[in-house]
C-alpha positions in Angstrom: 68.7 93.0 129.9 71.7 93.8 126.9 73.8 96.6 128.8 76.2 98.0 125.9 78.7 100.9 124.9 79.9 102.2 121.3 83.3 102.8 120.7 84.5 104.1 117.3 86.5 102.0 115.1 89.1 105.0 113.9 89.6 106.8 117.4 89.2 103.7 119.6 86.9 106.0 122.1 83.7 105.0 123.8 80.5 106.3 124.2 77.6 105.7 126.2 74.1 105.1 124.3 73.1 108.6 125.5 76.2 110.1 124.3 75.8 109.0 120.8 73.5 107.4 118.2 75.0 107.3 114.9 78.8 108.0 114.2 81.6 109.1 116.9 81.4 112.8 116.9 85.3 113.3 116.9 85.9 110.9 113.9 82.4 112.8 112.1 84.3 116.2 112.2 86.5 114.7 109.1 84.1 113.5 107.4 83.7 114.7 103.7 80.6 115.1 101.9 79.8 111.8 99.5 82.8 110.4 101.1 83.7 107.1 103.2 81.6 107.4 106.8 84.2 108.7 109.8 83.9 107.6 113.0 81.8 104.2 112.1 81.1 103.0 116.0 80.7 99.1 116.8 78.4 98.2 119.6 80.5 96.3 122.3 78.6 93.8 124.4 79.2 94.2 128.1 78.0 90.6 128.7 78.2 88.1 126.1 76.3 84.4 126.8 78.6 81.6 128.1 77.2 78.9 125.9 75.0 78.5 123.1 71.2 79.5 123.8 68.9 76.4 123.5 66.6 77.9 121.5 66.2 79.1 117.6 68.6 81.8 116.2 65.5 83.9 114.9 63.7 83.7 118.9 63.6 86.6 120.9 65.7 85.0 123.3 68.7 84.5 121.2 68.3 87.5 120.1 68.3 89.5 123.5 71.3 87.6 124.7 73.8 88.8 121.5 72.0 92.7 120.5 71.9 95.4 122.3 68.1 95.4 123.0 66.5 96.7 126.3 63.7 94.1 125.9 62.6 92.0 123.6 59.5 93.9 123.9 60.8 96.4 120.8 61.3 93.4 118.4 58.7 93.7 115.8 56.9 91.1 115.4 58.8 89.2 111.8 60.6 85.9 112.2 64.0 87.6 110.6 66.6 85.5 110.9 67.4 81.5 111.4 68.0 80.6 107.7 69.4 77.9 106.6 72.6 76.5 106.3 72.8 74.0 103.1 75.1 71.5 102.6 74.6 71.7 98.7 75.7 68.2 97.3 75.2 68.9 93.7 77.4 71.9 93.9 79.7 70.2 96.1 80.4 67.7 93.4 80.4 70.4 90.8 83.0 72.2 92.3 84.8 69.4 94.0 84.4 70.7 97.6 83.4 68.0 100.0 82.9 71.1 102.6 81.3 73.7 100.8 77.6 75.1 102.5 75.3 78.2 101.4 73.9 80.2 103.8 70.3 80.8 102.2 69.5 84.4 102.9 66.9 84.8 100.2 64.2 83.5 103.1 64.2 86.0 104.8 60.6 87.9 105.3 61.5 90.9 102.2 63.9 88.2 100.8 67.5 89.2 101.2 69.9 89.8 104.3 68.5 93.5 104.9 66.0 92.1 107.0 68.2 91.7 110.1 70.0 95.2 110.6 66.2 96.6 109.9 64.9 94.2 112.3 67.3 96.0 115.1 67.2 99.6 113.6 63.1 99.4 113.9 63.5 97.6 117.4 66.1 100.8 118.9 63.8 103.0 117.0 60.6 102.2 119.0 62.6 101.7 122.3 63.6 105.5 121.6 60.4 106.4 121.1 60.9 107.9 116.6 58.1 107.5 114.6 59.7 107.1 111.2 63.1 105.6 110.5 64.9 106.9 106.7 67.1 105.2 104.7 68.8 105.2 101.5 68.9 102.2 99.4 69.7 100.6 95.7 66.4 98.9 96.6 67.0 95.7 99.1 67.5 98.0 102.1 64.4 99.9 101.4 62.2 96.9 101.0 63.9 95.5 104.0 63.2 98.2 106.8 59.0 98.6 104.7 58.8 95.4 105.4 60.1 95.3 109.2 58.4 98.9 110.0 55.1 97.6 108.6 55.1 94.8 110.8 56.0 97.3 114.0 53.8 99.9 112.9 56.1 102.8 112.1 56.4 105.0 109.3 59.8 104.0 106.5 60.6 106.5 104.1 62.6 105.4 101.6 65.4 107.1 99.6 66.2 105.0 95.9 67.6 105.3 92.4 64.9 106.1 90.1 66.1 103.2 88.1 65.8 100.6 90.8 64.5 97.4 89.7 60.8 97.4 89.6 60.2 94.4 92.0 61.9 95.8 94.5 60.1 99.3 93.7 56.8 97.2 94.4 57.8 95.5 97.0 58.5 98.5 99.2 55.4 100.8 97.9 53.1 97.4 98.7 54.6 97.5 102.6 53.4 100.8 102.9 56.6 103.1 102.5 57.2 106.4 101.7 59.2 106.0 98.2 61.8 108.9 96.7 63.0 108.1 94.0 66.1 110.2 93.3 67.2 111.0 89.5 70.6 110.3 90.4 73.0 107.5 92.1 72.8 105.7 95.4 75.6 107.9 96.8 73.1 111.1 95.6 70.3 109.1 97.7 72.6 108.8 101.0 73.2 112.4 100.9 69.7 113.0 100.3 68.8 110.7 103.5 71.2 112.2 105.6 70.3 115.8 104.9 65.8 114.9 105.6 67.1 112.9 108.0 68.6 115.7 110.1 66.1 118.3 108.9 62.8 116.3 109.6 64.2 114.4 112.9 64.1 111.1 111.2 65.8 108.3 112.8 68.5 107.6 109.8 68.9 103.6 109.1 72.3 104.3 106.4 74.0 102.0 106.2 77.6 102.3 108.6 76.1 105.4 109.6 73.8 104.1 111.9 75.9 101.5 113.9 73.0 98.7 114.6 73.2 98.1 110.7 76.2 96.5 111.5 75.3 94.5 114.8 71.9 93.5 113.2 73.5 91.9 110.3 76.3 90.0 112.6 73.4 87.5 113.5 74.3 85.9 109.8 77.6 84.9 111.2 76.3 83.9 114.6 73.8 81.1 113.1 76.6 80.3 110.7 78.7 79.7 113.6 75.8 78.0 115.8 75.2 75.7 112.8 78.5 74.3 112.1 79.5 74.0 115.8 82.0 72.8 117.3 83.7 73.5 113.8 84.6 76.6 112.5 84.0 77.6 108.3 87.9 77.8 107.5 86.4 81.2 104.8 83.3 82.6 104.3 82.5 84.7 100.8 80.2 87.7 101.3 79.2 90.1 98.1 80.1 93.6 99.2 78.6 96.9 97.9 78.9 99.5 100.9 80.8 96.9 102.7 78.2 96.4 106.2 77.3 93.0 105.6 80.8 92.1 105.5 81.6 93.6 108.8 78.5 92.5 110.7 79.6 89.1 109.7 83.1 89.9 111.7 81.2 91.0 114.1 79.4 87.8 114.6 82.2 85.8 114.9 84.1 87.7 116.7 82.0 88.5 119.5 81.8 84.2 119.2 85.2 84.5 119.8 85.7 86.5 122.4 82.5 84.9 124.6 84.8 81.6 124.0 82.1 79.5 122.1 84.4 79.6 119.2 88.4 78.8 119.0 88.7 81.5 115.8 87.7 83.5 113.2 87.1 82.3 109.3 89.3 84.0 106.4 86.6 86.5 104.8 86.4 87.3 101.1 84.7 90.2 99.7 83.2 89.9 96.3 82.8 92.8 94.0 81.7 93.0 90.6 84.3 94.3 88.2 82.8 97.7 87.5 81.5 98.6 91.1 85.1 97.2 92.9 86.4 100.0 95.2 86.6 97.4 98.1 88.0 94.4 96.1 90.4 96.6 94.0 91.7 98.2 97.5 92.4 94.6 98.8 94.0 93.6 95.8 96.7 96.7 95.6 97.3 96.4 99.7 96.1 99.9 99.3 94.9 101.6 102.9 92.1 103.6 101.5 89.8 102.9 98.7 89.6 104.9 95.5 85.9 106.0 94.5 84.5 104.2 91.5 82.7 107.6 89.2 80.0 105.9 87.2 80.5 102.6 88.5 77.8 100.0 87.4 76.4 96.4 87.0 74.2 93.9 86.4 74.3 93.6 90.4 72.5 96.5 91.0 72.7 95.8 95.1 76.4 96.1 95.1 76.3 99.4 92.5 78.4 101.6 95.1 80.8 104.5 94.1 82.4 105.3 97.1 81.3 102.5 100.0 80.3 104.4 102.4 81.8 101.5 105.1 84.9 100.8 103.3 87.7 101.8 106.0 86.2 99.3 108.9 85.2 96.4 105.7 88.9 96.7 104.3 90.4 96.4 108.2 87.9 93.6 109.0 89.1 91.6 105.8 93.0 92.1 106.4 92.5 91.2 110.0 90.8 88.1 109.4 93.3 87.1 107.1 91.3 87.3 103.6 91.3 88.8 100.6 89.0 90.4 97.8 88.1 89.2 94.7 86.5 91.0 91.4 84.2 89.3 88.9 82.3 90.1 85.5 78.8 90.5 85.0 78.7 87.5 82.6 80.0 85.3 85.0 77.5 86.9 87.8 74.7 86.3 85.7 76.4 82.7 84.9 76.3 81.8 88.8 72.4 82.8 88.9 71.4 79.5 87.0 74.6 77.7 87.9 73.3 78.2 91.7 69.7 77.4 91.1 70.3 74.3 89.1 73.3 73.1 91.4 71.8 74.3 95.3 68.1 74.6 94.6 68.6 78.5 95.1 67.1 81.4 93.3 69.2 84.2 94.0 69.6 88.1 92.6 72.7 89.1 90.8 74.4 90.4 93.8 73.8 87.0 95.5 75.0 85.0 93.2 77.7 86.9 92.8 79.2 84.7 95.9 79.3 81.8 93.6 80.9 84.0 90.7 83.7 85.1 93.4 84.4 81.2 94.3 85.6 80.3 90.9 88.0 83.5 91.0 88.7 82.7 94.4 90.4 79.1 93.9 91.7 80.4 90.7 93.8 82.7 92.7 94.7 80.5 95.8 92.5 82.1 98.3 90.9 78.9 99.5 91.3 75.5 98.7 89.0 72.6 97.5 89.1 71.3 100.8 88.4 73.6 103.0 85.2 74.5 104.7 83.7 77.5 102.8 80.2 79.5 103.1 78.6 81.5 100.8 76.4 84.0 101.9 73.4 84.3 99.4 72.0 87.6 100.1 68.8 88.1 98.1 66.2 86.5 95.7 66.2 86.2 92.4 62.8 87.2 92.4 63.8 90.9 93.3 65.3 90.8 89.5 63.7 88.5 87.0 65.3 90.3 83.8 68.6 89.8 84.9 67.8 86.0 86.1 66.6 85.7 82.3 69.7 86.3 81.0 70.6 83.1 82.5 68.2 80.9 81.1 67.3 79.6 77.8 63.5 81.1 77.4 61.4 77.9 75.5 59.7 78.5 72.5 55.1 77.6 72.9 54.6 73.8 71.7 51.2 72.5 69.8 49.3 70.7 72.8 50.2 67.3 71.6 52.1 64.4 72.5 54.4 63.7 69.1 55.3 67.8 70.1 56.8 66.8 73.1 58.4 64.0 71.7 60.3 65.9 68.8 60.9 68.9 71.6 62.9 66.2 73.6 
């Protein structure tokens, strides 16, 4: 049984599980509507494994060793995590980076890293006795919650912008979620989800607001470290919207360092699109807080957030790691979709391929060196946004069914 407590990442106050379920009640008094989430809670396990579990990373025994679960019985029966860390030899040669790796989280059940958070949130919902879990999302968190909730036999309610990619909408509807398409932005969906959960008694999965979203996503960091052990990455590049995935990866490495299983944590590089770069801009300016990006926009829809909800903790974790932030153009993101597919065999959506575009900038700016051990976290499959991927390719014209036509085309 994993025993734990919450610690506020702002005021350092601690709470038992019976005292707080979402955010620090003291710091939450400073919450502004539509603003960054105040009083984000960190989960602190009172006991961590003294050695690596001798079981696969996605197995219940591994998860209960590192996650705040009373029992494995509450875990939904879905194989989340345990995704491969790929050595990508072609991409290594292209970039002259002999120790580059790609963490391919496109292989999660719903096709994204967000499954990791949803697995733990739904497990805790079952433990707490909630029949319904709700979330606001640009798309991937909604599909992840829908998939995991379906496997667990509980209801998922999701709030998404009306212009969310069709593939993601189809996916969440196929899983049986109750979907509310909002005539507004992700930030509008987030606020409506808050209000609905408060009024209707649903368990809120909203990113950063629910501490288990960060805790669930730390498993990506655990897996990277486990596969490279006894070595540790020098840098990990993570694409950033609200900042929860990066904070989760940081938490994974921090837990391992505290347990004595790794000697140090890697630098974290936050990658954002130029049209939605509140966190990257704050990092580059050395600013203590973000400036919201009004009318944020990018081809990488999963990263489009006016006010990143986990900005305070994300900035802190990047700075603690000695890392930094980069912003990349939409053209570079689209180009990276094709490069990653051709050179690594990984088909990524724009928000995931942005990690490769970010690596180019990080190399130019000296945030990483070519001889370092570097990991790109690829967070979502390209099948979630095929129209964006089509911009990265040349569509072939049909030919008549004759050999001479093949030869001519060649």
